[in-house]
Structure formats: structure tokens, C-alpha cells
N, C-alpha and C positions, 0 to 999 in steps of 0.2 A: 578456870572451870571448864570442865570437858562437856562438849556436845556430841550427842549420838543420835543417828537418824534412824527411820525405821528399817532399813535394810541391814544396817550394822546391829540392830537389836535381834533381828531374826536370826542373823549369822551367829550371835554371841551366847543366845539363850535356847539352846536345844530344849525340847520337853523333857527328856529324861532327866536333865540337869535341873530343871526347874522343880520337878517332883520332889528331888532331893533337897533343894534349897528350902521348899515350904515344909518337908518334913522335918527338917532341922528345926525351923522357924517354930512350927507348932510345939515342938519339945521345948523350945526356949520360952514359948507363952505359957507352958505349965509351970514355969519357975517364976513367974511374976516379972521376968526381966523385958518386959515388951509393953509399950504403950500403943493404944490405937484410938483415932478419933472417928466417929462414925461419920457417914457421908453428909455434907450440909449442902443444901441445895439455896444459891442466892438468885431470887427473883430478878429476871431482867424484863425490859419491855416486852421482850419476845423470846421465850424459853427461860433457861437458867443456867447458871455457872455451879458446877459441882466442885466441892472441894472436900478432900479426905486426907488425913495426915496420920503418921504413924512413926514409932521409934523402936529401933532393935538394938539393944546393948551389945550382943554377940556380933552385929555387923558393924558397930560403931557409927551408926548413921540414924538421923531421921530424915523426914522430908515429906513432901505432901505431892499428891496427884490431883490434878485439875482439868477441867474440859467444860465445853459450853454445848449445850442440847436445847433442842426446840425451835432453833433459828430457821430451819429449812435446809441449813447448809450442813455437810459432813462434819462430825466432830473429829477434833484431834486433840488427843489426851497428852499431856506432858507430866514427868515427875522430876521434881526439884529435890536434889540431894544436898544435904548438909553433913559435914563430919561433926559429930557431937563433942569431941575433945576441942576442935579449934574454933567452931561454930562457923567455920567458913563454908561457903557454898562450893560443892565440888563437882557437879554434874547436873546437867538438864538433858533428860532421855524422852526421845520420843516414845509414846507408851500405847499406841492403839495395838500394836502386835505384842508387847508386853502385857497388855491387859487381857489379851485372848489366851496367850500361852499361860500365865499365872492362874486364869479362871480354870483352864483345863488341868493344870497341875494340881489345884486344890481338889478338884474331883479324884485325880489320881492317887493322891494321898489318902482321901477317904476310902476309895476302892481297895487300896493296900490293907488298911486296916479293917475294913468292914465287909467286903465280898467274900465269898466263898472262895478258898485258896485253890479250887480245882475249876473255876469259872472258865468258861470257853467261849460264850457268846455273850453279845452286847447288842442292845437296841438303842439306837440314836433317833431321839425326836427333834427335828429340826437341822437345816442344812446350811446354815449361815456360816461366816468365818470362823466362830467360836465352836461349832459343831465338830470342825476339824481338830481343834486341839482336843476336844472332850475326848474323841475317838482315840487319838494319839496318845494321850495319858493314860487312859485305860489299856491301851496295848502295851505301854510301858512297864504296866504292873501286874499284868496276867497274860498267860500264854493263850491268846485267842486264836480260834479258828474260824470264826464265822461273826459278822455284824450285819445287822438289819437296820434299814435306815428308812425313816418315814418324814415327809414333810408334804404340804398340801399340793405343791406344784411338781407334776410327775418329771419334767425335764430336769429340774433342780435336784431331786433325789437321785436321778438315774446318774446325773454328771457327777454328783457327790460320791456316789457308788463306785464308778469307775476311776475317779482320782485317787480316793483313799485306798482302794483296793491296789493300785499300782505303787503308791506311797508305802503302805504298810505291809504289802505282801501277803495279805489274808483275803479271805472271801469276804465281799461286801456286797450285800442285797439290797436293792430297792424295792419297798414293798407297797402294797396300795393302802393299806390302813395302819394306823397306830397299834391296833390289837393285834395286827399280823406281826408287827415288830417285836412286841413285847412278849409273844406267846412262847417262843423259844429261848428267851434271853435270860442269862444269870445276871446281868447287870443291865440297868437301864438309866439312860441319860436324857435329860430334857434340857434343851437350851434354845427357848422360844421366847418371844414377847407377848405370849397370849394372854388374855384376860379370862379364858375360861379353861378348865382341866382339858390335857392334850391325850389322855388315856383314861379306860376305865380301870380303877384300882381293883376291883374284884377278879378281873383277869391275870393279876400277876401270879406266877407260880411261886410255891413256897421256896424259900431260900433266896429270892431276889434281893440284890441291893439297888438302890435308886439314888442316883445323883441328880437333884433338882438346882439347876444353875441358872434358870433364865428369869426368876422373879426377883427384881431389887426394887419394888415399889409395892405400896399396898393394893394398888389396882390390878396388879398381874397375880395369876393364878393357874399354875401348871399342872398342879397335883391335887387330886379330889379328895374328898373326906374319907371315901374307903380306903385310899393308900394310906392316908394318916392314921386310921383306926386300926388298920391291919400291920402297922410298923410296930415291932416289938423294942426297936431303938430308933429315936429322932435325934439326930445330932446337926449342930449349927455351928457355922464357923464362929460366930459370936452371938450370944442370946440376947445381948443388949442391942445390937444391929438389926438381928432378925425381928424383935419386937417393933421396929420402925418399919422395916422393908420387906419382910417375907409375907407377901400377899396371901398365900395358902395357910401359914400357920395363924396370921392374924385372924382371917375369915373363920378358921376352924375353932380359934380359942373363942371368938365372939358367939359361937353357935354352941359351945359347951361339948364339942366334939374333941378338943384337944386342952391340955393344961400345959402351960409353959413349965410349971415344975417338974413336968415329965421330961423335958429336953436337956441334953447335955451338950458340952462344947467338944469340937475337933481335938483341942488341946488335950483333954482328958482321956480321949480314945488313943491318941498318938504316945501319949505317955504312959498308958498302960493302967491308969487309975480306973477306967470303964473298959469292959470288954467289948471289942467291936462287933462281936459276932456273938448274941446270946445264945443260940443253938444253929444247927446247921438248916433247919426249916424256916427260921426267922427271916421275916422281912425287914429290912434295915433301910433308913432314909437320911441321906445328908442335904440337908438344905445350905446352899451357898448363895450368899449375897455378895461378897467379896470385899476384903478388908485393905485398908491403905497400907499396913504393914506387911502385907505380902507383895505389893508394888515396891515397897522400900528394899525389901530383901532381895527381891529379883533384880531391881535396878542397881543394887550393890554388886551383887553377882556380876551383871553386864560390866559394870564400870571397873572392876578389878581386872577381867579379862580384857577389856579396851586397854587399860595401861599396859598389860602385860605383851599385848600384840601392837601397840602403837596405832590403835584405831580411834578414831573421832578426831575432833578439832578443839584445841585449847583456846579460851576467848578470856580475855582480862574483865574483871568485875570491880 
């Protein structure tokens, strides 16, 4: 079994490659050749262990991601991969960086298929580690010239802007409010742990695409009812998962602002069954909770590259 650490994962999984890996994965999902188990939380005396599993026939692998939260200590995610032909465990992959990269890449896939082709400006709400991969993934799928960044702490948003401008070679501007960020944006990404909406949906300009990637629990709610009501197309990475974890859609459905029957899945957009952009002026919304099979596909991509390059450490099991 091959063991890979965080630094090796970062080197082996550029965001552009992960966007392609997940684009292929969602095409495979449309054929029914993928299995995915929704996240399950095992209660602990303090916190919980979170477990999610998936299988990709095209990747020849099944696996699970697991990690512990709520103890006060930093979480360390790991992905355990098995070869589906031999049932052998083949890799144990450190997955904090993997998780951030594949979450950004999922928004990149949605942006590729749902945002305006000529989108030039993006708003990023949130400045944590996953905000970096959100911006990088959008930049990998659209030719951006400007990014507007907002978070509650001025120093953090200014530091984020400086660092990402240097990394991506585009203008990244820290702004004073979320509404300032979305005012000129063609694409909006939210990646926070907020329990309350982080911007006023009435301020979105026509034609905006929104990636909502921070809510993975019913108590979290980044997107307001107005954004949901104005969205001509609402796409989930997986509807069954969203019914458990997508706080804003659960809240909106309870208040009769939204019907689950109106949502579609990203696999249907990527495969072309559903048009990702109903019209030039349509507001579109992608709700991302994160799927285990995304971790499996990304980890298999890392595993193959690691074998080619002689990276990692083989251990007997």
C-alpha cells in the first residue's frame, strides 16, 4: 500500500488537472457507473467521526474518506483506496489538501458548464484555505481579469488578495462589503461556515452564476431565499446528499420558497441532458456539499501519478 503525505498531494494534484478529473467523473456518474455513500457522522464523546465512501468503475477503485471534527484539535482527513478488481488496499492518502482542491475543482466544473462563456469577474466570499482553490478553479475555466474578495477581517482579505494576485496574475481586490464584491461579478463563490446568508441576493446582476460551497450541514446557510428564488437553474452535486446537508435549500424548502423537484444534478448538466445556462440573463446556482466519489477519483489520479514518479512510501498490510 502506498502512503502519500500532504506535500506530495499538493504537488501531484494541480487544480487544472483536478477540474478535468471531476468533469470526467460527472460524465461517468451520468452513465450510472458510480456509487456514492452520503457522509455519515459517528458520535464521539466529544465531536464526531465523519465517514463517506464511493466507487468509480472508470477509475477501478473504491474507497472512503474519514476524519474527526469537534474535539478542538485540527482535523486530519485521510482517503483509503481499494482496487475493485483485487479488493486490495492500494493507497492511504492524506486528504486535507485533496479535499480543498477537489471542492474548488467541483466549482470549476460547474462554472465551466453554467457560467457565461465571456465571464471576466468573480467575487469570492471567504478567505480560508478553500477560498484559494475556489478562485484558482474558476480562473482555470474562465479568462478572468478581476476578482473581488470579501471576508469579515480586513487583514485577512487584503492578504488573500495580495497572495492570489501574485499566484494567478490577475487583479484581486479586497473590498469592504459582500455587496461590493458581487456588484460587478459574473461569478460568485461563497466558501464560509456562516449560519446566515453572506450577501443579499437581490443585488446579483442578471446573468450571474453562483457557486455555494461552504454549507455542508443543515445549520449552515450562506445563500438567502432571494438568490434561490431568482435562480433559473439550481444544480446540486447530488440531490439525496443535499437533502441532508444543504442548509439553504433545506431551509427554503421548509418555507415553500423552493421545491426539491426543481433541482437537477451536476451529472445531468455535464452530460448535456440539461442546459447549464437557460439564457444569457439567467442567474444559476450550484450547491456543492462534496461527494466521497470525488475524493476517490482525485485520490486515484494522485496514486497513478505517484507510481509513475516514484513518490510516496510503500508499506506492507
